[in-house]
N, C-alpha and C positions, 0 to 999 in steps of 0.2 A: 274634723279640723278644717277649716277652708283656709286653698295653697294661701302664700303671702303675694302681695303684689311684684315683689320684686322677682319672684321666683319664673310666675307667669310671663311679666316680660321678656324675663332672660330667656325661657324657652322658646319664643316668640322670634325673637333675635336669631336665636340659632336656627331656626328651620325657615329663615328669611335667606340668611348667606349660605345655607346650605342650597335652595333652591336656585339662586344666583350662581352660586360655584359650579353648579349642573346645569346651566344654561335654562332652567326652567322658570321665565321671567314672570308669565302668566301665575303662577303657583305663587311666587316671589310677592308680585303684588297685590294678590287676594291677602296672604298674611301680610303684609304691610297695611295692609288697609284693617285688618283685626287689629294688629298692635295700635294703631293710630287712633282706632274706637276707644281701646284701652287708656293709652294715655295721650288724650288729644292734644294736649299741653307742654309734654314735653319736645323737647329739641331734636333729642336721637331718633323718636317716632315719626317727625317730620322729615329729618333726615332720609332714611329707610325707604319712603313712601316717596319719596320725590325720586330717590335713584333709580325706582323698581318703574315707575312712571318714563324714566330719561332713558332705561334700555329699555322699555316696551315702546319706544318711539315718541310716545305724547308729549311734546316737550312742552308745548301752553303746561298742560298740567303741572307738572313738574315745574314751572319756574312757578305757576300760583301755591302748588304746596309748601317751597321754600322759601319763598319770601318774606312771612313772615320772621324768622330766624337769620334768614341771609342776607335782608337789608340792614338788620341792627349787627351783625355782625357776631354775636353771642355764638355761634355753632359754626365750626370748621367748613364742617361736610357742608350743610344747607346753603352757606355762601358759596362755593365752590361749586356746586350743582346748577344754583340760582345765577350765576356768573356765564354757566354754561348753556344756560337755557336760555340767557340773554343773548348770547352770542349767535345763535341759530336764531332768535324771533328779532334782531339788529337793535336792541336794544344795551349799545355798546355801554355808553359811560355809566348806566345801570350796573352792570355787572363789575365796570370798573372800581365803582363807587365801592361795593358790596365787598370783593376782596380788598380793598384799602379799610375797610372798616376791622377787617376779619385780622389783620394783618400783624394782630399782639401773638395770635394764636398759631402761625404757620411761617412768622419770618425764620424761628431757631429750629423750624421741624429740617432733619434730611432722612430720608428713608433709604438713601441708596444703601448697598449690600444687606438688606433686611427682608427681603422674601424669600419665601422658599417652596416647597407644595405644603409645608401645613404651617407654615408663620406668614404672616400677611399686618402691612400695616393697608388698613380699610382709607383713611384720611388722607388727604394729598399734603407733599410737603413742599419747600420753598420752591426747589426745581420745579414741578406740576402747577402751582399758582403764577410763577414766572412767564410760565409757556403760555398760559392760559392769558395773562392780561397782556403779554404780547401780539396775541392774535387780535385780544378786543383791540386795543392801542392800534393797530395795523388794519383791520376793518374801519376804524374809524380816522383812518387816513393820517394819522397822528403818526410818526413813524420813524422818528426819531426817539420816543419813547417806546415803541415797539420794539424797535434795537436793543434797549438798553435791558430790558425786561428778557430777551431773549438771550443775551449776554450775560445776564445773571443767572438764568436758567442753566446755561453751559457751563458756567463758572462750577457751581455746584454739582452737575450731573452729566459728564460728555458726550453719555450715553444716547441724552434727549435730541434724540434724530427728526424730530416736530420743528424742537425749535431751530436747529440747524440749516433745515430744507428753508423755515420761513426767515432764518436772517440772509440766507444767501438770495432769496427772491426780492430782498427790500437793494440790494447792489450795493451794500456796504461792503467798501475795501475790509478784511482781514487776512492773517494768517493763520491756515488750517491747521497748520502741525502744534501753534500754540494750546490748539483746544483740547487735542487727543494727544494728553504728555499725563504722565505716573506724574502727581504730585506727591509731596510729603503727606497729604491729607487722604487722596486715597490710598498709599501705602499702609500708613496707620489703619486706617476704617478696615483695610483687607486682612491686616496680622492682627488687631484687637478681634474681629470677625472669626476668625481660626481659634483662638486663643480662648476666646469664650466660649467655648464646648470644653475645655478643660480647666480655666484655672480663674477667668473674669466673673463677677456677679454682675446681675440685673442691675438696673438703675431703679428702679421699683416694680411694685407687684402689679400686676394685669388689672386692671378696675373690669367692675362686671360692667361696664355700658355696652361692651361687644364681643361678641364673641371667638370674632378670626381678627378683631384692633388690639396691637399691643401697641405698645408705646417706648418713646426713643430710651434707648436701654447704652446707650454712651456717658460715659460722665463725662459731664459740663467741659471741665480741664482738659481731658482727650478729646473731644470736639473739634476738629479743625475748622468745623463751620460756625462756630458761635464767638468767633476772636471778634477783637474792635474791629481789625483788618475789613473784615468781609462786610462788617454794618457798616463802614463810611463807605468801602466800593459802590453798595448798592444803592446808595442816599444821593450821590453826588450825580451831578449834573451830564448830560450827553458830552458835553465841549470838554471836561477836564475831569472825566472819571476816571478812573485807577485802570478801573476794568477795562474801560474804552480803550486804554494804551496798551493792556496787553494784547488784544486783539489787530491791534494796529503796531506793530513792529517791535512790541516788545520782549524781549525773551522769554519773561514770564510766562509761567502756562495759565490761561483762564481756568482754568481747575484749580489755580492753587494761587497764593499770595507769598508764595516761597520759588525757588529756583527747583527745576526737575531734578528730581536724583538719577532718574535712570534715564537712556536714549535712547528709544526704539530704533535698532537696524532694520535698512530694506530688506526686507524675503525675509523676515524671520520665519522659522515653522513655527507647527506648529508643537506647544508642549507636550509631552506626554503627563498628561494631566488624567485622574481619574473619574471614569465614568458614575453613572450612579450605581449603576450595582459593579461599585468593585471587589478587588479581592480583599480586601482589607476590612475582616471582620467587623470591626468596630462599626463601619459607617452603615448609619442608619436612612432611612429616607426623611430624615429631617429631625429640626429643632423644638418640636412644640408639642404638645398634648403630651399624653399614652404613645410609645414610640414604639414600632414594629419595625422589627431586626427582618434584614433580608435574611437570615438564616435562621432553623429552630434553635430553640435554646438546648444547650448540651442538658446530658442527665445529671444528677444529682452525683456527688461524690461519694463514695464507698466512708466507711466510718474509722477504718484502719488505715485511709493514705494523711501523709503529715505534709504539712507547710510546706517544707523544702520540693517535696514531691508534685506541689500542685506549680509552683513556681517554676519545674523543669519541665513540665506538660508542654506546653510552648514558648519556645524558649528565643523563637522570633519574635512574639507579639507578647510581652509582659502586662499581665492584668494591669488596667488601668485605678488609676486612683478612685479610692470611695470618695462620696461627696458629702462632706462635715452639713450636720442638720439645724445646729443648734443656731444658724444668724440666720436673717432677714439682709439679703446684700443689699447694701450700699455703698455710698462714698464713703471710706472714713479720713480722718485726720491720724495723723501720727500718732498723737495720745491715745487714738480710742484702738491703735494695732497693738498697744505696748499692754492695751487691756485683757487682748482677745484672748486668750491662752488664761484665762479666769474665770471664764463664764462656759467652760463645756458640762458644766453639772446643770446649768439653767435649763429651763422648758423649754424645749419643741414651741415655737413659732406656732409653726404649721401644721403639729397635731395636737396641741393642746395638752400633754402629758410628757413627763419630765424625759429624758435621753434614755435614763436607765431604764425606763421600763421597755418590758421586753414584746413586743407584740405579735400575733403570728400569723402568717399567711395563711391560705388552704392547706398545703403540703405541711403546715407545720415548722416552719422555718421563721429565723428571726427577721421582722420586717426593716427595723433599724438598728445598726447595730449598736451595743452597748459601749461608752466611752469611759462605765468606770466597772470595773474587772475587781475592784478591791477597794477597800477605805482608805489605805494607805495611798494618800495624793503625793507623796512624794519618792515611790519606789518605782526606778528603774521600767518597771514593768508595765504602771501605769501609763506611762510618756510613751514606752515605745507602740503598744497599740493606741494611743490618742493619735499619734502620728502616723500610724498605718492606717488608720481614718481617713486623715488631711493629702497623704503623700502616696502616689504610687507606686506601691509597693516592688523592689526588682529581687534578683538574682541573690544580693549581696545579705538580705534580709537572711539573720539565722533563724531556725524553730525555738533558739532561746530567748531571742530577741525580740520574738511576737508574742510570748508568752502564752504558748498553746497551753488549755487547762486541758478539755477534755475532746470526746467526739465530736459535742454536740458544737462545739467552737467551731472544729476543723468546716465540720458540716456549715456553718453558718459564712466563713470565710469565704469556703467551697465555691457557695453560690452566687453571693454577690462578686467574686472575680468571673464567674464563668457567664453572669448577667455583663460585666461590665466588659468584656471582649466583644458583645455580640451589638454593644449600644455605647456610646461616648458618654451618654447620662442617663440613669437609671430612673426609673417609673415610681413613684411613691404612689402614685394612683394606682398600685395594683392591691395595696390593703386593704385586707378584707374587714379587720374589725372595726367598730362601730364610731368610733369615735376619729378614728380617721378616715373615715367615708366622707366625700363632698355629696351636698346636692347636686343633682343634676343640673341645674340651672343657671352653678354655679362655677362649671367646669370650662375652659374652653380651650381653645386649639395653642394656645400657648403658655398651659399653665405648669408646665416644664420649667420654663424658667426664672420662676419663682423657687425654685429648686437647686437652680445650677451650685454648682461648687465654688465655693471663693479660694482666694489664694492667702490662708491663714497666714502669719508670718508666726513664728517665734519668740519665744523670749529673749532670746539674742537679737533677734530683728532680721534672720536671714531667712529670706522665701525659698520655698522648695522651689527644685528644678522642675520647668515644664516637661511634661513627657514626651517621648520621643518624637512620636508621631507627629505633634505638633508645631515641628518646626519643616519636619517635609511637608505638611499639607500648607503650612503659609507659603514656605517658597515655592510648592506649586498653584497657588493660587496668585500669587504675586506675579507667574509668567504667563498664566493662563490671563490677566488681566492686563499683562504688559502685549502682550497676541491680541488680544481684543482691541486694545487703544492702537497698534499697529493695524489692523484691519479697518477699525474704523478711519482712520486717518486717510487711507488710498482710497477708501470709498468717498471720503467726503471731499477730499479735496480733489477725484476725480468729476465729482458732481459741481462743487465750485468751479472750476475751469469751466466747466460746461456751460454753466450759468453765466462765464463770461466769455465761452465762445469761443475760447481757444480749444479749439476741438481736437487737434492732435496731441497735446498734451494729456488731455483729457482721457483719450485713446488709450495712449501710453499707459498711464495711470493705469486704465481698468486692463489690459490685458497682461500686466505683471501679477496681477491678483494668483493664487491658486485657482485650478481646474476648477476644483467645487464650486469655490465662489463666484467666480466669471461666468459658469453657465449656468447662472439662475437669471430666471426673465425681469428682475429690475437691472441688474448690471448690463445683460443683454439691449435692454431697451433704450437705456443710456448711450451704448458702442453706435446703435441704430440713429440717433436721435444725433450724435455727433457727426455722423456721416452724412445726413440730414442737412444739416446746418452750413456742410461743405460742399452741397449740390450733389454730393457721389450718390444717387438716388439707385444706383444699382445696389452699391455696396449697401447700404443702410436697407433694403430688402431682403438681404441674406439674413441681414441679424433680427430683423424683424419677423422671417418663417420661423428663425428656431425660438425665437420668443411664443408664437402662437403653438409651438410643439411642442411646447413646454408645459405652457399653461394658455389651453385653449379657451379659459373662461375669462383672462385677463381683458379687463377694458381700457386701463390707464394706457396712456400713448398711444392706444390706437388712433386718435383723430391723426396725430404724423404719419403713419404707415397708411392711411386710406390716401392722404397727401400725396406721399411717398407713390402710390401707383398711379396718382391722375397723374402727376408727371412723368412716369415710365408710359403710358398711355394704355394700360392693362386694364381693361374696361373688366374684361372676365375676372380676371380676382378678384378687380374692387367691388362688384357687384359679389361676389360670393362672400367676400368680407365684410360689407353689409348685411346679407343674410344674416351672417353667423352671430355678428354683433346684437342685432335684431333679437335673436332666439336667448340668447344670455341675459339682457336686461333692457327691453323698449322704452324703458324709463331711464334710462344713459343719455346725457349726451353725447359723447363719444360712439354711439351707434347713430345718431341720428346728422353727425358731421361725417359718419363714410357713408350714409344714405346720399345724404348733400352732393358730396363730393363725386358720385356716381353717378347722380343724374347734372351735375356740374361739365361733366366728362362726356356727356349726350348731349351736351351744350342747352337742356332742355333749363334754363335760367331762373324761371320763376318757380318752377318742384322745388329748387336747389334751395331757393329762399326761405319755401314754406319750411324746409327740413330744419335749413341753418337757425330760423326763428323757433322751432318749438327744441334745438337743443339750446339756447339761451333762455326759455322760459323755465326749463329744468333746472338748468344751471345760472342764475344771473349773473354770478362772478366767471364763467367759462367763456373767457376774454378770446380765444381762439375762434370760437363759435361768432363773434361778432364780427372780429374778419375777417370771415368767408362770409359773411351776408355782405360787406362792403366790396367783396371782389364781385360778386354776382350783380349790385348793383351797378357797379363801373362797367363791366360788361353789355349792362342794358342801356348803358349812357345817361343811369337817374343820380347825378352827382351829388344835388343836395341828402339824397338818403343815404348817399355813401360815406359822406361827411359824418352821419347821424351817428353809421351805425361804426365807422375808426373809432369817433371820440367814444361813443360809448366802451369799446374794448379799452381803449387807452384807462379807461374809468375804473376799470374790471381790474387793470392791471396795468399800471404806469410804467413798468419794464418791458411791454409786449410791444418790439419793434417791430414788428409785423403791422400793427396797427398804426405807428409812425410813417412807415414807408406807405402806407395806403393815403395817408391824409397828401403826402407829398403827391403824390402820382395823380391825387383828381385835383389840387390847386394846379400841377403842370397841366394837365391838360385842360382846366380851365382857364388858363395863361395868365394866371398868378404865378410868377416865377420866383420873386422874393417868398412868397409864403411856401413855396414849392422848396427851396433849399432851405430853409429854415427846418421843417420838418424833416427833411432827408438826414439833414445834421444831427436832429436827433434820434434819429433811427442808428444813426453810426456811431452815437459816443455810445449808445446798449451797447450794439454790434461791432466794433471797430475791425473785425476783421472778416467784414462782407464786403467781397468786392463789387457785387452788383449796385448797395449802398453809393458805393464810394460814386460808381460808375454815375449812378444817377446823379450825384452832385456836380461831377463834371459835366454831364449831359445838361442839366442847367444851366450852370455856367456858360457850358456854349452857345445856349441860344439864348443869352445874353451879352453876347460879344466879347465875352472873355477867353480864349484862345489859352491864353497863358493859363490862366487858374486853373482853366479844363485839363489841361496838359499835367498840369501838377496830380490833381487826381486821379487821371488815367495812368499815370505811372505808379504810383500809390497802389491801384488795384490791381495794376500787370505785379508788383512785386508780391501783393499777398495770393495771389492765384496765379503764378504763372501758366495754367495749362485754360484763362479763360478768356474764350472767343471774344465775347462781347466787350470784354477789357482792353485786348491787342487793338480790334478793328475800332474804337474809339479812337484810340491812342495813335493807328494810324490816320486817321479823319482828320485829327486835330494836328498833325505834324504839318498834312497838304495843306491844309488853309494856311498855317505860319509857314508856308512855301521850303519848309527842312524837307524835300523831296528824297533825298537819299536815303535819311532814317525812316521817312513812311514805308519806301522800298523795300529798305530790311525788315522792318516789321511786316510787312505784306506777306514775304515771300517767306517768314516764319509760319504768319498765317494762314498760308494756301497748302503747308506742312500739315498742320493741325489739323484743318477744314477742307479739304479737298474736293466737298461736293456742296461746298456755299457758293449760293448764286451770285451774294452781295460781296465777296471779296474778289472773285474775280471780277466783277464790276467797276470794284473800286481799283483793282490793278490797272484795269481796261484806262480810265480815266486819269490815273496816274501817268503811264506811258506814252497818251495823249500829250502830260504837260512836258512830259521829256524828249516829246519830239521822235518817238516810237512807233510809228505807226504801225510797224507789222506786229508786233507784240499787244499791240492795244486793240488791233483785231482780233487778234487770237482771245483774250479773256472775254474780251466782248461777246464772241461766239459761244464761249463756253456758259459765259452766265447765260445765255440764249439758252441754249438746250438745257442746262439746269433748271433753269423756271420761267415755262413759257409765258406764265400769266402776267410778267412783267415786260412783255417782248417791245411792248410800245416806248416804254423808257431805253431799252437798248438800243433799240431801231433808232430813235431819235440822236442817242452818244456818236451814234458809228455814222448819221449823216451829217452831224456834226465835225465829224472830225474829215470829212469827205470837203467838208464845207470849210474846215481850215485850211485844209491842204492846198485847194484851189485859189485861196486868196493869196498863201503862200509864192505859186506860181504868176498870180497876178503882178506880184510885189518884185521879185524877181526879174 
């Protein structure tokens, strides 16, 4: 007899997912080709083949394979793979249209808190799709729509870190604390997830389409993400969206449509949650499939044991409730709940036999507890046995109430109780008798969800109390979630402050993390970048050294480290860093930037340009590579090429203030002061805490014969960076132009203490004393400047001769 088509396809799908999960992509790709050849017209086969192509790096093949069903929006997986391929191939609008056409398939999906080692959601949910849509809109330069998509993704899943990073890069104002808060929806999701292991039913049975793919198992009435409020939020425009208000000043969390019930406290300690190897013998390694316990099963009970002795064997852990097998879990109305108590004698839908039929396992024990011990429907004995099958028994149940009949029943209850102590939910798939066996192709990793116990009401409407462990597990999960939200809030706030160049606040937040979280490559690199933005290169170098020690193969942020070494004039370390990065990945733009900086430090600008161009060829969106190209063109006085390079950097990332600064510098050198001032101000809007940019604005205003406006900028720069020699020097020079000599002298005295070996400071002091007619101090500082900078001897000697000529003129007048 030839095998049936569904079973062959199911076997192939299981093998594909097996190889994907074990990172055997080439094997999975070959099997996906067999499945596609077997079912060329099915969307599932196209999706799996496109998925394998994408994970194997064959983006164009994934695009072609998923295009048929992806463009029409008839299969969510195909649309998602197609949109991802469109993002890589630059077909942004095609990807956006594909996701919009499949919106009915993902708009109400939320897979948060539904993944484990053995349970998985293969198709994306709304948060993942919104994040991908945001990337597509951002690449298409539609930043307002990208912001809306990122905000919608974070509302559904605040742990969507990629969406937060991209949202920060757009430059939009937001309150980070409103994103990472415990919302009522998240609280209910965690609670229902924990109770599901004890009493909540699944919403539907797993279809045979995907071996690892489960469906949403939260009732629509309990699902906080299917409310009308959410649908209206995500459909409004950027200017009037309620969701947008939550990001900008509202006390309501982005992840919630209501007020958050729990406020996180600063410095929250890690809750004492259980690890994966918990001491609780009831914890298993997952919630789906045939469950494998962490402990071996206990030996069968002796026949002369009683129910009372079973209950007293483990006084700290009473055996959990048995799973009722007479119902398919689904959402019930009140009327249906009242009728539940009358259907225990019906046929079991999972086995095809009546509950009273006793199927045996290999050991001879009863596979399914019988619910009909006698023909008398009204006896207390039958009712107690029925309750025993639905409610977790405790030591309060007496032997008489349980209706013990013989040693076989004792053995049955003992076996079930033992298994219940090992696993939260029993495995029906262990039954050996023929009618209870499934075909291999129909067994999925999440099959056990079909048999989860339901909270069955009694005739008087009272529901059984949840197990004792469910309350503690629920509280531990809520505590763990609150701790994670607090951690993410600190990490996100630190990164947000860094992207807004509030570097001191960023460093303070990162340093407030626990040592384990702080001593990680990502956090240390963020602190290093914060010091770099403050021009504190020595401090930045210390943190990047620690990053390299922890993660020698890390490439991210290494272009900044190479620039730090360039500023410190550490040629040896810079060359060594470039060599290391090239060994790690010679096709990374960061490695070529390091090589280019090394050549630039050696003043080999042509070779440096070649390296920076190679970096931007490898990554056309690498804005920093374009900016470094512009700097080298300026050094070669090729201003037109420098303008093009800086403009390419702004096109790659509009908030890259270094490129705006470069444009201002070029226009300043070309004498186009109005354009220079405009571009310097654009750079200062992005990075308002950078004293160098403020000084550049002041310098341009000074060249435009507006010393008063320049002085305002210099005062601002001195307040931002009190230790900046450049800002204080230019402020003193502006004061001298405005004939405020006493104030200028006070500034220069402070400056002399800050930079005693700076020739320009002593030269300016000499000119100031000359204006004050203090010839002795003027000659003293001119001489000091001459000794510090012999190359400027001609200028200094001219100033000293002018001082002598002025003195002679005064004598003639006298």
